[in-house]
C-alpha positions in Angstrom: 3.8 0.9 -5.3 1.8 3.9 -5.7 3.3 5.3 -2.7 6.8 5.0 -3.9 6.4 6.1 -7.4 4.5 9.5 -5.7 7.5 9.4 -3.6 9.9 9.7 -6.4 8.1 11.6 -8.4 7.9 14.1 -5.7 11.6 14.0 -5.3 12.2 15.1 -8.8 10.0 17.8 -8.7 11.7 19.1 -5.6 15.0 18.8 -6.9 14.2 21.0 -10.2 11.9 23.4 -7.7 15.4 23.6 -5.1 17.6 24.5 -8.5 15.5 26.9 -9.6 15.1 28.5 -6.3 18.7 28.6 -5.5 19.3 30.2 -9.0 16.8 32.4 -8.2 18.3 33.6 -4.9 21.7 34.0 -6.7 20.5 36.4 -9.3 18.8 38.7 -6.5 22.2 38.3 -4.5 23.9 39.7 -7.6 21.2 42.4 -8.4 21.5 43.8 -5.1 25.2 43.7 -5.0 25.5 45.1 -8.2 23.2 48.5 -7.4 25.1 48.7 -4.6 28.2 48.9 -6.7 27.1 51.8 -8.8 25.7 53.8 -6.1 29.6 53.5 -4.2 30.9 54.5 -8.2 28.8 57.6 -8.3 30.2 59.1 -4.6 33.3 59.5 -3.4 35.0 57.8 -0.3 33.1 58.3 2.8 34.2 60.5 5.8 32.8 59.8 8.8 32.2 62.5 11.0 32.3 60.9 14.6 30.7 63.9 16.7 27.4 64.1 14.5 26.9 60.2 13.7 26.6 61.0 10.1 28.6 60.7 6.7 29.7 63.9 4.6 30.1 62.8 0.9 31.5 65.3 -1.0 30.0 65.4 -4.6 32.4 66.2 -7.7 31.6 69.0 -9.1 29.4 68.8 -11.9 28.1 65.9 -11.2 25.2 66.9 -9.5 25.0 70.5 -10.2 26.8 71.5 -6.7 30.5 72.7 -6.3 33.1 70.7 -4.4 32.3 72.5 -1.6 28.5 71.0 -1.5 27.9 67.6 0.2 25.3 65.4 0.9 24.8 63.9 4.4 23.8 60.1 4.4 22.7 58.6 7.7 24.8 55.8 8.8 21.9 53.5 9.2 21.1 53.5 5.2 24.2 51.3 4.8 22.1 48.6 6.1 19.3 48.6 3.3 20.8 46.4 1.1 21.6 43.5 3.3 18.4 43.2 4.5 16.6 43.3 1.0 18.9 40.7 0.3 17.4 38.4 3.2 14.0 39.2 2.7 14.6 38.2 -1.0 16.1 34.9 0.3 13.1 34.2 3.2 10.5 35.2 0.0 12.1 32.4 -2.2 12.4 29.7 0.4 8.6 30.6 1.1 7.9 30.4 -2.6 10.1 27.0 -3.2 8.1 25.5 -0.6 4.7 25.9 -1.6 5.3 24.9 -5.1 6.9 21.7 -3.7 3.8 21.1 -1.5 1.6 22.0 -4.7 3.4 19.3 -6.8 3.2 16.7 -4.6 -0.5 17.5 -3.8 -1.3 17.6 -7.9 0.6 14.2 -8.3 -0.8 12.3 -5.8 -4.7 13.2 -7.3 -2.9 12.2 -10.8 -2.1 8.5 -9.4 -4.8 8.2 -7.4 -7.3 8.7 -10.4 -5.4 6.6 -12.3 -6.5 3.1 -12.9 -3.8 0.3 -11.5 -3.0 -2.2 -14.1 -1.2 -4.5 -11.7 -2.8 -7.4 -10.3 -4.2 -7.1 -6.7 -2.3 -8.4 -3.8 -4.4 -11.7 -3.3 -4.8 -14.9 -5.0 -6.4 -14.6 -8.2 -8.6 -17.6 -9.3 -7.8 -18.8 -12.6 -11.4 -20.5 -13.5 -9.9 -22.7 -16.3 -7.7 -25.1 -14.1 -9.1 -24.2 -10.8 -5.8 -23.1 -9.5 -4.3 -19.8 -8.2 -2.1 -17.5 -10.6 0.1 -16.5 -7.0 0.0 -20.1 -5.5 -0.1 -23.5 -6.4 -3.1 -25.5 -6.6 -4.9 -26.5 -3.1 -8.1 -27.8 -4.8 -7.4 -30.9 -6.1 -10.0 -33.5 -7.5 -9.1 -36.8 -5.9 -8.7 -38.8 -2.3 -8.6 -37.0 1.2 -8.8 -37.9 4.5 -10.7 -36.0 7.2 -10.6 -36.3 11.1 -12.8 -34.5 13.4 -12.4 -34.0 17.4 -15.3 -34.8 19.9 -15.5 -35.9 23.2 -11.9 -35.2 23.9 -10.5 -37.3 21.0 -9.6 -37.3 17.3 -11.8 -39.4 14.9 -9.8 -40.4 12.0 -8.3 -40.0 9.5 -11.1 -41.2 7.3 -11.0 -41.3 3.5 -13.4 -39.4 1.2 -13.6 -38.8 -2.5 -13.8 -35.1 -3.5 -14.5 -33.3 -6.9 -13.8 -29.7 -7.3 -15.6 -27.9 -10.4 -13.5 -25.0 -11.3 -16.3 -23.3 -13.5 -18.7 -23.1 -10.7 -16.6 -23.2 -7.5 -18.5 -26.2 -6.2 -17.0 -29.5 -4.6 -19.0 -32.8 -4.0 -18.0 -35.9 -2.4 -18.8 -39.3 -0.7 -17.1 -40.7 2.3 -17.3 -43.3 5.3 -16.5 -42.7 8.8 -17.2 -44.5 12.4 -20.6 -43.1 12.2 -21.6 -44.2 8.4 -21.4 -43.3 4.9 -22.0 -39.5 4.4 -22.1 -37.0 1.4 -20.0 -33.8 0.7 -21.9 -30.7 -0.8 -20.7 -26.9 -0.7 -18.5 -24.1 -2.4 -14.9 -22.9 -2.1 -13.0 -19.5 -2.7 -9.8 -19.4 -4.5 -9.3 -15.9 -3.2 -10.3 -16.4 0.5 -9.2 -20.0 0.3 -12.0 -21.3 2.2 -14.3 -24.2 2.0 -18.1 -24.2 3.2 -19.9 -27.6 3.0 -22.6 -29.5 4.6 -22.0 -33.5 5.8 -24.9 -35.4 5.6 -25.1 -38.9 6.8 -26.6 -41.6 4.1 -26.4 -44.5 5.7 -25.7 -45.3 9.8 -23.5 -47.9 10.8 -25.2 -49.1 13.8 -28.4 -47.8 15.9 -26.6 -45.3 18.3 -26.5 -43.3 15.6 -30.3 -43.4 14.0 -30.9 -40.1 16.0 -27.8 -37.9 14.3 -30.2 -37.5 11.0 -29.1 -33.4 10.7 -26.3 -32.1 8.5 -23.2 -31.0 9.8 -21.7 -27.6 9.0 -18.1 -27.6 7.9 -15.9 -24.3 7.7 -12.4 -24.8 6.5 -9.5 -22.6 6.0 -6.1 -23.2 4.2 -3.2 -23.7 6.2 0.3 -23.4 4.3 2.3 -24.6 7.6 0.6 -27.8 7.7 -0.6 -28.1 4.0 -4.1 -29.0 4.8 -7.7 -27.5 5.6 -8.2 -26.7 9.1 -11.7 -25.2 11.2 -14.6 -26.5 12.9 -17.7 -28.3 12.4 -20.7 -27.4 14.1 -24.5 -28.8 14.5 -27.3 -26.8 15.8 -30.3 -28.5 15.9 -33.1 -29.0 19.0 -31.8 -32.4 19.6 -28.2 -31.8 19.5 -25.7 -28.7 19.7 -21.9 -29.1 19.5 -18.7 -27.9 17.7 -15.1 -28.5 17.8 -12.4 -29.2 15.3 -11.9 -30.4 12.1 -9.3 -30.9 9.2 -9.2 -32.3 5.5 -5.9 -33.0 4.1 -5.2 -34.1 0.4 -3.6 -37.7 -0.3 -3.6 -38.8 -4.0 -5.2 -37.9 -7.2 -8.0 -40.2 -8.5 -6.5 -43.0 -10.9 -6.8 -42.0 -14.5 -9.9 -43.1 -16.4 -9.0 -45.6 -19.5 -11.8 -45.7 -22.1 -11.4 -49.0 -24.0 -11.8 -49.4 -27.7 -15.2 -51.9 -28.5 
C-alpha cells in the first residue's frame, strides 16, 4: 500500500513538472523566434555574395548613420546561432525537469517512510477477549479433540482428549487417554503464528510395558488450513529413549453447556 501511494504521488508530481517543463520550453522557443523576427525587421533582404561566402546587408539611410551605399557583412554561419540556442535551452529544461522529478520522488518516499501506518499488519491479530483471530476463524476452541501419533511405522489413534484454551494467558491444558495410558496436556499457543507447543506427560499406564516411559513428550504443532487440523511432530530426548515422528490434533466438538440448577 505504501509503495502504491508513493507511485501515485510520484506520477501526479511528474505530470505537473512535465507540464511546467513543456511550458518553459514553449516560452523559450517563442522568445527566440521573436528575437530573430526583430533582427530581420531591422535589416534589408539579404543579398548573397557567392564568391566571398558572405551576405551583404544594405542598411537604410539614417538607420545606423550610414548612407545607402554602406553595408554590413555577416558571416553565413551566424544564421544558425538561434536554432542551436533553442536546442540548448530545450536540453537544459529536460535536465532540470528530470532532476525535479527525482527530488520529488525522494522527498515523498522519505515522508511516507517516516509517517506511521494506521492499517493492521498483514498477519493474524489476536483478539484476547474471545481468543480468536480478527483475520480468520477461531482455531483454538475449547472442547473435545482427537490426536494420533506415528511410531514404529504405523499410526496410533485417533484418541480423544479434552482441551481448555485460556485466551488471556494464551495457555492450554487438557486430559486424555491413548494406548499407553492416561496423560495430561500443558503448554502455550500463539494466535499470530498459529502454533501449539505442549508437554504430554503420562500419569497412569495401562500395562507394565510402559513403566519405563515415565518422561515427558514434547509436541510442536502448526495449523494446516488445507486439512483443518494441527500437524507437527512429537519428540523424546532422554538417556533411556530418543525418538520423534508425526503428530496430528483435530477439533471434534465443543464442551456441552454447563447447567446450574437452582437449589
